[in-house]
C-alpha positions as CSV (number, residue, x, y, z in Angstrom):
1,M,67.7,37.5,2.6
2,R,66.4,34.0,1.1
3,K,67.9,31.7,-0.5
4,W,66.2,28.5,-2.6
5,K,67.9,24.9,-2.1
6,R,67.3,21.4,-3.6
7,K,66.4,19.2,-0.9
8,S,68.6,16.1,-1.7
9,K,67.0,13.1,-3.2
10,V,64.1,15.2,-3.8
11,D,63.3,17.3,-6.9
12,K,61.2,20.0,-4.5
13,M,62.8,23.3,-4.1
14,I,62.6,24.4,-0.4
15,L,62.8,28.0,0.7
16,T,65.3,28.6,3.9
17,F,65.8,32.2,5.5
18,G,69.5,32.8,6.3
19,V,70.4,29.3,7.4
20,E,73.8,29.7,5.8
21,T,74.8,32.4,8.0
22,L,74.6,30.4,10.9
23,D,77.6,28.3,12.5
24,L,76.3,25.2,13.8
25,H,76.5,26.0,17.4
26,Q,74.4,29.0,17.0
27,K,71.0,26.5,15.3
28,K,68.9,24.8,17.3
29,C,68.6,20.8,17.1
30,I,65.3,19.4,15.0
31,P,63.8,16.6,16.8
32,C,63.7,13.6,14.2
33,Q,60.8,11.9,13.4
34,G,61.9,8.9,11.7
35,G,61.5,8.4,8.0
36,V,64.0,10.1,6.3
37,P,67.3,8.4,5.2
38,P,70.3,9.5,7.5
39,L,72.9,11.5,5.9
40,T,75.6,10.0,2.9
41,A,79.0,10.3,3.2
42,L,79.1,13.1,0.8
43,E,76.8,15.2,2.6
44,I,78.4,14.1,6.1
45,E,81.7,15.7,4.6
46,P,81.2,19.3,5.0
47,Y,79.8,18.6,8.1
48,M,82.9,17.2,9.5
49,G,84.6,20.1,8.7
50,Q,82.7,22.2,11.1
51,I,83.2,20.4,14.6
52,H,86.3,20.1,16.4
53,D,89.3,17.8,14.8
54,D,88.3,15.3,17.7
55,W,85.3,14.0,16.5
56,K,86.2,11.1,15.1
57,L,83.3,9.8,12.4
58,I,82.7,5.7,12.7
59,A,81.1,3.8,9.6
60,D,79.6,6.8,8.7
61,H,77.0,6.0,11.6
62,H,77.8,7.9,14.6
63,I,80.2,10.4,15.4
64,E,82.5,10.0,18.8
65,R,85.2,12.1,20.9
66,V,86.7,11.6,23.8
67,F,87.6,13.9,26.6
68,S,90.3,14.1,29.0
69,F,90.4,15.6,32.7
70,N,92.7,15.5,35.4
71,D,90.3,13.7,37.8
72,F,86.7,12.0,38.3
73,K,85.2,14.5,39.5
74,S,86.0,17.8,36.4
75,A,84.9,14.6,33.7
76,L,81.8,14.2,35.6
77,E,81.0,18.0,36.0
78,F,81.8,18.0,31.9
79,V,79.4,15.1,31.7
80,N,76.4,17.0,33.1
81,Q,76.9,20.3,31.3
82,A,77.0,18.0,28.5
83,G,73.7,16.6,29.4
84,E,72.0,20.2,29.7
85,I,72.6,20.9,26.5
86,C,71.2,17.2,25.1
87,E,68.4,18.3,27.8
88,E,67.9,21.8,26.4
89,E,67.9,20.6,22.5
90,D,66.4,17.4,23.0
91,H,68.6,15.0,21.5
92,H,70.4,13.1,23.1
93,A,74.0,11.5,23.4
94,D,75.0,8.9,24.5
95,F,78.4,8.9,27.6
96,E,80.8,6.7,29.0
97,L,82.2,8.4,32.1
98,S,85.5,6.9,33.9
99,W,87.8,8.5,35.9
100,G,89.6,11.7,33.8
101,R,87.7,10.4,31.0
102,V,84.5,10.8,29.0
103,K,83.3,9.5,25.5
104,I,80.4,10.6,23.9
105,M,79.1,9.3,21.2
106,I,76.2,10.2,19.1
107,W,74.1,9.5,16.5
108,T,69.8,9.8,15.3
109,H,68.9,6.6,17.0
110,K,65.3,6.8,15.1
111,I,66.9,6.9,11.8
112,D,69.9,4.3,12.7
113,G,72.4,7.3,11.4
114,L,73.5,11.1,11.4
115,N,71.6,13.6,10.4
116,E,72.1,17.8,10.7
117,A,71.0,17.9,14.4
118,D,74.0,15.3,15.6
119,F,76.6,18.0,14.3
120,I,74.4,20.7,15.8
121,L,74.6,19.0,19.4
122,A,78.5,18.0,18.7
123,A,79.2,21.9,18.1
124,K,77.5,22.7,21.2
125,I,78.9,20.3,23.3
126,D,82.7,21.9,21.2
127,N,81.7,24.9,23.2
128,I,81.6,23.8,26.7
């Protein structure tokens, strides 16, 4: 199925193929080369509805989530699993690891803000 979409802030039409039928966790992160604006608050809103409710939007700049565990070993294993996803997607989150707790912060450093890849990564981490 082909569908025409308008690219935000640009008057050109781009052709997409069936992407509207994929959940975020099924998509692949596309590395940002910079030179594009971060998502606006209005553009972020629909993505927030597609990831776990525990993800928090911070100043329209990044998303973060805290995960709780019963011990340090479990928290460390989770960080390693999430880190593998980051490597597979070539998109890397920031992690804070402590006893029984992991905080993950995600944004695209090259544009100092959020883009779709950040939400794809969050959705994949949600599936651990």
